[in-house]
C-alpha positions as a Python dict, from the first residue, in 0.01 Angstrom:
ca = {
    (1, 'X'): (0, 0, 0),
    (2, 'X'): (170, 303, -96),
    (3, 'X'): (132, 622, 56),
    (4, 'X'): (174, 974, -4),
    (5, 'X'): (362, 1266, 233),
    (6, 'X'): (113, 1583, 239),
    (7, 'X'): (258, 1857, 66),
    (8, 'X'): (310, 2093, 338),
    (9, 'X'): (546, 1825, 505),
    (10, 'X'): (733, 1812, 244),
    (11, 'X'): (776, 2203, 218),
    (12, 'X'): (879, 2209, 573),
    (13, 'X'): (1107, 1922, 572),
    (14, 'X'): (1272, 1808, 268),
    (15, 'X'): (1191, 2047, -31),
    (16, 'X'): (1516, 2133, -173),
    (17, 'X'): (1571, 2514, -54),
    (18, 'X'): (1510, 2298, 329),
    (19, 'X'): (1793, 2141, 272),
    (20, 'X'): (2000, 2436, 200),
    (21, 'X'): (1839, 2729, 420),
    (22, 'X'): (2170, 2796, 597),
    (23, 'X'): (2365, 3028, 397),
    (24, 'X'): (2703, 2977, 290),
    (25, 'X'): (2999, 3146, 409),
    (26, 'X'): (3171, 3382, 216),
    (27, 'X'): (3506, 3303, 151),
    (28, 'X'): (3657, 3556, 393),
    (29, 'X'): (3465, 3442, 681),
    (30, 'X'): (3616, 3226, 891),
    (31, 'X'): (3470, 2846, 895),
    (32, 'X'): (3173, 2765, 1135),
    (33, 'X'): (3243, 2538, 1477),
    (34, 'X'): (3186, 2172, 1439),
    (35, 'X'): (2876, 2105, 1690),
    (36, 'X'): (2976, 1876, 1968),
    (37, 'X'): (2809, 1470, 1834),
    (38, 'X'): (2463, 1420, 1997),
    (39, 'X'): (2306, 1124, 2107),
    (40, 'X'): (1902, 1157, 2129),
    (41, 'X'): (1733, 834, 2261),
    (42, 'X'): (1334, 797, 2227),
    (43, 'X'): (1047, 492, 2208),
    (44, 'X'): (913, 416, 1854),
    (45, 'X'): (591, 254, 1787),
    (46, 'X'): (625, 46, 1535),
    (47, 'X'): (286, -39, 1260),
    (48, 'X'): (186, -367, 1196),
    (49, 'X'): (471, -549, 1492),
    (50, 'X'): (389, -781, 1689),
    (51, 'X'): (587, -542, 1960),
    (52, 'X'): (400, -238, 1930),
    (53, 'X'): (669, 5, 2098),
    (54, 'X'): (1048, -18, 2087),
    (55, 'X'): (1369, 188, 2226),
    (56, 'X'): (1490, 377, 1920),
    (57, 'X'): (1871, 561, 1939),
    (58, 'X'): (1946, 841, 1691),
    (59, 'X'): (2351, 941, 1689),
    (60, 'X'): (2456, 1250, 1525),
    (61, 'X'): (2825, 1308, 1476),
    (62, 'X'): (2838, 1560, 1268),
    (63, 'X'): (2588, 1758, 1007),
    (64, 'X'): (2646, 1768, 639),
    (65, 'X'): (2788, 2084, 507),
    (66, 'X'): (2625, 2341, 307),
    (67, 'X'): (2784, 2241, -1),
    (68, 'X'): (2762, 1880, 20),
    (69, 'X'): (2402, 1962, 127),
    (70, 'X'): (2366, 2181, -205),
    (71, 'X'): (2513, 1908, -453),
    (72, 'X'): (2304, 1655, -315),
    (73, 'X'): (1923, 1842, -386),
    (74, 'X'): (2126, 1907, -755),
    (75, 'X'): (2175, 1516, -826),
    (76, 'X'): (1793, 1516, -675),
    (77, 'X'): (1691, 1793, -938),
    (78, 'X'): (1916, 1649, -1251),
    (79, 'X'): (1909, 1318, -1182),
    (80, 'X'): (1599, 1209, -1008),
    (81, 'X'): (1653, 942, -704),
    (82, 'X'): (1845, 696, -882),
    (83, 'X'): (2160, 990, -873),
    (84, 'X'): (2111, 1093, -496),
    (85, 'X'): (2108, 711, -408),
    (86, 'X'): (2388, 631, -585),
    (87, 'X'): (2565, 973, -384),
    (88, 'X'): (2430, 860, -65),
    (89, 'X'): (2540, 488, -144),
    (90, 'X'): (2921, 672, -176),
    (91, 'X'): (2929, 863, 143),
    (92, 'X'): (3035, 755, 466),
    (93, 'X'): (2783, 721, 798),
    (94, 'X'): (2784, 1043, 977),
    (95, 'X'): (2552, 920, 1241),
    (96, 'X'): (2296, 616, 1296),
    (97, 'X'): (1973, 498, 1421),
    (98, 'X'): (1901, 194, 1580),
    (99, 'X'): (1593, 39, 1737),
    (100, 'X'): (1629, -228, 2019),
    (101, 'X'): (1446, -465, 1815),
    (102, 'X'): (1665, -482, 1531),
    (103, 'X'): (2031, -533, 1451),
    (104, 'X'): (2177, -231, 1309),
    (105, 'X'): (1896, -49, 1191),
    (106, 'X'): (2050, 211, 925),
    (107, 'X'): (2360, 465, 924),
    (108, 'X'): (2256, 846, 862),
    (109, 'X'): (2429, 1016, 526),
    (110, 'X'): (2306, 1309, 479),
    (111, 'X'): (2172, 1482, 820),
    (112, 'X'): (2092, 1912, 867),
    (113, 'X'): (1949, 2091, 1146),
    (114, 'X'): (1739, 2398, 1124),
    (115, 'X'): (1601, 2640, 1325),
    (116, 'X'): (1212, 2672, 1396),
    (117, 'X'): (1030, 2886, 1604),
    (118, 'X'): (994, 2671, 1918),
    (119, 'X'): (1344, 2528, 1878),
    (120, 'X'): (1495, 2303, 1574),
    (121, 'X'): (1413, 2003, 1342),
    (122, 'X'): (1661, 1804, 1221),
    (123, 'X'): (1635, 1628, 850),
    (124, 'X'): (1845, 1293, 782),
    (125, 'X'): (1791, 1141, 462),
    (126, 'X'): (2009, 789, 396),
    (127, 'X'): (2010, 450, 144),
    (128, 'X'): (1818, 206, 331),
    (129, 'X'): (1980, -101, 409),
    (130, 'X'): (1846, -358, 98),
    (131, 'X'): (1893, -729, 237),
    (132, 'X'): (1962, -1039, 43),
    (133, 'X'): (1632, -1187, 40),
    (134, 'X'): (1433, -839, -74),
    (135, 'X'): (1689, -771, -364),
    (136, 'X'): (1649, -1153, -504),
    (137, 'X'): (1294, -1071, -488),
    (138, 'X'): (1296, -756, -664),
    (139, 'X'): (936, -661, -600),
    (140, 'X'): (851, -329, -580),
    (141, 'X'): (984, -227, -255),
    (142, 'X'): (1286, -165, -462),
    (143, 'X'): (1184, 148, -597),
    (144, 'X'): (1162, 290, -213),
    (145, 'X'): (1560, 339, -150),
    (146, 'X'): (1559, 606, 60),
    (147, 'X'): (1563, 602, 505),
    (148, 'X'): (1344, 957, 598),
    (149, 'X'): (1438, 1086, 999),
    (150, 'X'): (1271, 1388, 1135),
    (151, 'X'): (1301, 1500, 1522),
    (152, 'X'): (1111, 1810, 1587),
    (153, 'X'): (1251, 1959, 1963),
    (154, 'X'): (1204, 2205, 2165),
    (155, 'X'): (1356, 2303, 2532),
    (156, 'X'): (1159, 2202, 2797),
    (157, 'X'): (1140, 2386, 3169),
    (158, 'X'): (1458, 2212, 3276),
    (159, 'X'): (1665, 2348, 2974),
    (160, 'X'): (1690, 1978, 2790),
    (161, 'X'): (1558, 1911, 2437),
    (162, 'X'): (1268, 1728, 2387),
    (163, 'X'): (1004, 1653, 2115),
    (164, 'X'): (895, 1343, 1890),
    (165, 'X'): (926, 1263, 1547),
    (166, 'X'): (874, 991, 1238),
    (167, 'X'): (1126, 744, 1059),
    (168, 'X'): (1032, 656, 697),
    (169, 'X'): (1215, 337, 634),
    (170, 'X'): (1090, 335, 270),
    (171, 'X'): (1032, 608, 76),
    (172, 'X'): (1137, 747, -278),
    (173, 'X'): (1149, 1041, -387),
    (174, 'X'): (1070, 1298, -642),
    (175, 'X'): (1078, 1708, -794),
    (176, 'X'): (754, 1729, -940),
    (177, 'X'): (614, 2073, -988),
    (178, 'X'): (938, 2270, -853),
    (179, 'X'): (856, 2064, -576),
    (180, 'X'): (910, 1788, -381),
    (181, 'X'): (670, 1451, -369),
    (182, 'X'): (771, 1188, -129),
    (183, 'X'): (598, 889, -149),
    (184, 'X'): (649, 622, 121),
    (185, 'X'): (556, 247, 130),
    (186, 'X'): (360, 30, 406),
    (187, 'X'): (97, 118, 641),
    (188, 'X'): (217, 404, 817),
    (189, 'X'): (570, 564, 947),
    (190, 'X'): (725, 479, 1272),
    (191, 'X'): (632, 727, 1553),
    (192, 'X'): (872, 849, 1715),
    (193, 'X'): (774, 973, 2079),
    (194, 'X'): (894, 1105, 2449),
    (195, 'X'): (1248, 1222, 2187),
    (196, 'X'): (1535, 1361, 2450),
    (197, 'X'): (1885, 1439, 2430),
    (198, 'X'): (2130, 1245, 2621),
}
């Protein structure tokens, strides 16, 4: 079963412009300081699973630079999803998302953090792991080669970052009429609740 994410979600999270909202530093300015690695824990609600919830863990070693982000966005616009996936497959992991019920889960290859009126939003797009049996069967799921993670964070009364998010394990994207169209396979994305920065 395949469904499309609403246009508002696409614009707010993964529009090509949103990928590179932070202005690129000029050649005369000092390079921005790289933030320290970040670690988040949360509860994941798994659709169509015997175990309805699991502990989830997201680790960010660093964030993707503006230059790399713009290059990835250009690949998507000019070459479509396949071009983006090939570039992500070659990229080194800069983070990891894992679930207590699944070993490994998947590496994060492109991660962005941008300010929102209430805090910030972390967005990650990665090529998803495709197992031998899935590849051998060559079914419809092979068209859905991207994983998408979104965390919406705010500061609580104790000064800690908390929030919620979603994890789409299998999705495909394309540019349609100048906007990003995101389609995912499955009943629902994985809901991430009680997100906390460790």
